[in-house]
Phi, psi and omega in degrees: 000316180295321179298317178301319178297315179296321178296319178296317179297321179296319179295314180298314180298317180301314180297322178295317180295317180297317179296320177296319179295324177296329174298323176296320180304323182292344181269359184290338172082354179236117185308320180293321177294319179300314180295317180298320179298313180295317178298316178301314180295321178297322184279316189243348186306311182296318179296319181294312180296317178302319179298316179293323177299325179274012179061031176280151178284163178300324178298315180295316180299316181299316178294317183290332177278347182085010180279342180231161174251152181282116182292347180273354181258122183290328178236095185304332181289338179268356184289337186241000000 
């Protein structure tokens, strides 16, 4: 029961952070950038926040979302 409560709180907190970040997107001043920012947050925001909640490093989060490639792998297509 307690785990479920923490999961619900994490989801609510994540959604609040994403909505606040979308507010930042609106300040970019260029409609195309604003849309790209919102799309990025819709696609990756929850994964990024979840990673930070789990104390993952930015490098780990970047790799797990697929936004970065692992520099230690000579052939990135074979890494997964």
